[in-house]
C-alpha positions in Angstrom: 76.2 119.7 65.7 79.0 120.1 67.8 81.6 117.7 69.6 80.6 117.4 73.4 84.3 117.4 74.1 85.9 120.9 72.7 82.7 122.4 71.1 83.8 122.3 67.4 81.3 122.2 65.1 80.8 118.9 62.9 79.2 117.7 60.0 76.2 115.4 60.6 77.5 112.2 59.6 80.9 112.3 61.5 81.9 109.7 63.8 84.9 111.5 64.9 86.0 115.2 66.1 88.6 116.8 63.5 89.5 118.9 66.2 90.4 117.1 69.3 89.7 113.2 67.6 86.7 112.5 70.1 84.5 110.0 69.1 80.8 111.0 68.4 78.5 110.0 70.6 74.9 109.4 69.7 73.4 107.2 71.9 72.5 107.0 75.6 74.5 105.0 78.0 73.6 101.5 78.8 75.0 98.7 80.6 75.8 97.2 77.1 77.2 99.9 75.3 79.4 100.8 78.3 80.4 96.8 78.2 81.3 97.5 74.2 83.3 100.6 75.1 85.1 99.0 78.3 86.1 95.9 76.0 87.3 98.3 73.2 89.3 100.3 75.7 91.2 97.3 77.0 91.0 93.9 75.0 90.5 95.5 71.6 94.3 94.4 69.9 94.5 98.2 68.4 94.0 99.8 71.7 96.9 101.8 72.8 97.1 99.8 76.2 97.5 96.0 74.8 99.6 97.3 72.0 101.8 98.9 75.0 102.0 95.9 77.0 103.3 93.5 74.3 105.6 96.0 72.4 107.2 96.2 75.7 108.0 92.9 75.2 108.8 92.4 71.6 110.9 96.0 71.4 110.9 97.9 74.7 113.3 100.5 73.0 110.8 101.4 70.8 108.6 101.9 73.1 110.8 103.9 76.0 113.3 105.2 73.7 110.1 106.3 71.2 108.9 108.2 73.9 111.9 109.9 75.2 112.7 111.0 71.6 108.9 112.6 71.5 106.8 109.9 69.9 103.9 110.3 72.5 100.7 109.2 70.2 101.7 105.6 69.3 101.6 104.0 73.1 100.1 104.8 76.4 102.2 107.5 78.2 103.8 106.1 81.0 102.2 108.1 83.9 98.9 106.6 82.8 99.9 103.5 82.2 101.4 103.4 85.6 98.3 104.9 86.9 96.1 102.1 85.9 98.5 99.7 87.2 98.0 101.3 90.8 94.3 100.7 90.4 94.9 97.2 89.5 97.4 96.8 92.3 94.8 98.3 94.8 92.1 95.9 94.2 95.0 93.0 93.9 96.1 94.0 97.8 92.4 94.2 98.8 92.0 90.5 97.6 95.0 89.3 99.3 94.2 90.8 102.7 90.5 90.2 102.9 91.4 86.2 101.9 94.9 85.4 101.9 96.7 87.3 104.2 97.4 84.1 106.0 99.7 82.9 103.3 102.0 85.9 103.3 103.5 84.5 106.6 107.7 84.7 105.2 108.3 81.8 107.4 106.2 79.3 105.1 109.0 80.0 102.2 111.7 78.2 104.5 108.9 75.4 105.7 110.4 76.5 109.4 107.5 78.1 111.4 110.7 78.8 113.5 112.8 80.6 111.6 112.6 83.7 113.8 115.3 82.7 116.2 114.4 85.8 118.4 111.7 88.1 119.2 113.3 91.0 117.4 113.2 88.9 114.0 109.5 87.8 114.4 108.3 91.3 115.0 110.1 92.8 112.5 108.9 90.2 110.2 105.1 90.7 110.9 106.0 94.4 110.7 107.1 94.4 107.6 104.7 92.0 106.3 101.6 94.3 107.6 103.5 97.7 106.7 104.3 95.9 103.1 100.3 95.5 102.6 98.8 98.5 103.9 101.4 100.6 102.0 101.8 98.6 99.2 101.0 101.1 96.3 103.1 103.9 98.2 105.9 101.3 98.4 105.8 100.4 95.0 105.5 104.0 93.7 109.0 104.9 95.9 110.7 101.7 94.0 110.5 104.1 90.6 112.7 106.8 91.6 115.1 104.9 93.4 115.7 102.2 90.6 115.6 105.2 88.5 118.6 106.7 90.3 120.4 103.4 90.8 120.0 103.0 87.1 121.1 106.4 86.2 124.4 106.2 88.3 125.1 102.9 87.0 124.7 104.2 83.3 125.9 107.3 83.9 127.8 108.1 80.8 125.2 106.5 78.6 122.5 108.7 76.7 119.4 109.1 79.5 119.3 111.3 82.3 117.7 110.8 85.5 113.7 111.9 84.1 114.5 109.3 81.3 115.3 106.6 83.7 112.0 107.5 85.7 110.4 106.8 82.0 111.7 103.5 82.1 111.2 101.9 85.5 107.7 103.1 84.9 107.0 101.3 82.0 108.8 98.3 83.3 107.2 98.2 86.9 103.9 98.3 85.0 104.6 95.2 83.1 106.1 93.4 86.2 102.7 94.7 88.5 100.6 93.4 85.9 102.1 89.6 85.3 102.5 90.1 89.2 98.7 90.4 89.7 97.4 88.1 86.9 99.7 84.8 88.0 99.7 85.8 91.8 95.9 85.5 92.2 96.1 82.9 89.7 98.3 81.1 92.3 96.1 82.1 95.3 93.3 80.7 93.8 94.7 77.1 92.9 97.8 76.3 95.0 98.0 79.4 98.0 100.7 78.1 100.0 103.0 78.4 97.1 101.9 82.2 96.6 105.8 83.3 98.3 107.6 80.9 96.0 105.8 82.3 93.1 106.6 85.9 94.5 110.8 84.7 94.4 110.1 83.6 90.8 108.8 86.8 89.9 111.7 88.8 91.3 114.1 86.4 89.1 111.7 87.5 86.2 112.1 91.2 87.3 115.8 90.7 87.1 116.1 88.7 83.8 113.5 91.5 82.2 115.3 94.4 83.2 118.8 92.9 81.8 116.7 92.4 78.5 115.6 95.8 78.1 118.8 97.2 79.2 120.6 95.3 76.8 118.4 96.5 74.0 118.5 100.3 75.3 121.4 100.5 75.4 123.2 98.0 73.1 125.2 96.3 75.2 127.4 93.1 74.7 127.6 90.2 77.6 130.9 92.1 79.3 129.3 95.6 79.4 125.7 93.9 80.6 127.6 91.8 83.5 129.4 94.4 84.6 126.5 97.3 84.6 124.7 94.1 86.4 127.8 94.2 89.2 127.6 97.9 89.6 124.0 98.0 90.1 123.5 95.1 92.6 127.3 96.5 94.5 124.6 100.4 94.7 121.6 98.0 95.5 123.1 96.1 98.1 124.4 99.2 100.1 121.0 101.3 99.7 119.3 98.2 101.1 121.8 97.9 103.8 121.2 101.5 104.5 117.4 101.5 104.6 117.4 98.1 106.8 119.8 100.4 109.5 117.7 103.2 109.3 114.3 101.1 110.0 115.6 99.3 112.9 116.8 102.5 114.3 113.4 104.2 114.0 111.6 100.9 115.3 113.8 101.3 118.6 113.2 104.8 118.8 109.5 104.4 118.6 109.6 101.7 120.8 108.2 98.9 118.7 111.3 96.6 119.6 114.0 96.8 122.1 117.5 95.5 122.4 116.2 92.8 124.9 114.4 91.4 121.7 117.6 90.4 119.8 118.5 87.6 122.7 117.9 84.6 121.1 115.1 82.4 121.9 115.7 79.4 124.8 
């Protein structure tokens, strides 16, 4: 008998290949053993995916710093972890777009339908909502190298290079995304009008979770953490302003909005 994965010759009673570690499959694929495989892959406590997710809360420095230093078998690698999350996010965006898009009106968050006091504001809010849904995965992926760049500058005198900061955010943003999908869909099912408020709460969680991770990774005291947060927020603010200005300029150049749209509504 040979291994179906690497063709190594195996003993008849082998359950796993001693070359590649692959499980020996003797039965034909059925619905039952397909679901058993999925259950073992995603819901068994000992599987890497669940262990990675749990330990990114319990001991994130072990997962992230371990991978950076060469521990590659204990946890799911960050690219695979992020790939799974992008798939889940795609399904999440499909459900929201299909059934709950009307609850993404940003004016609902302030309880004022007339919050946009000019045509430009209204158009930008609509475009932002549509664009963020249509290109959600692309935008989410773009946040990783951007956040890593700001973090690398903030912690320039620390032990991680830029690529290692990318690893950090691949893991951390994946955790954030998992929780956003689970609790976001639950919110939409129970109280969809509260979804935008829930999103705001998740941004607070994102901030606190990264404070927790960075404190554990870089062994920061309170004063050091406060200083790094301040520097990161300053960098983020200027980056946000720059992107916003560039976006408005592009909208003006393409004719999507014009200068008259910035006049207050009468």
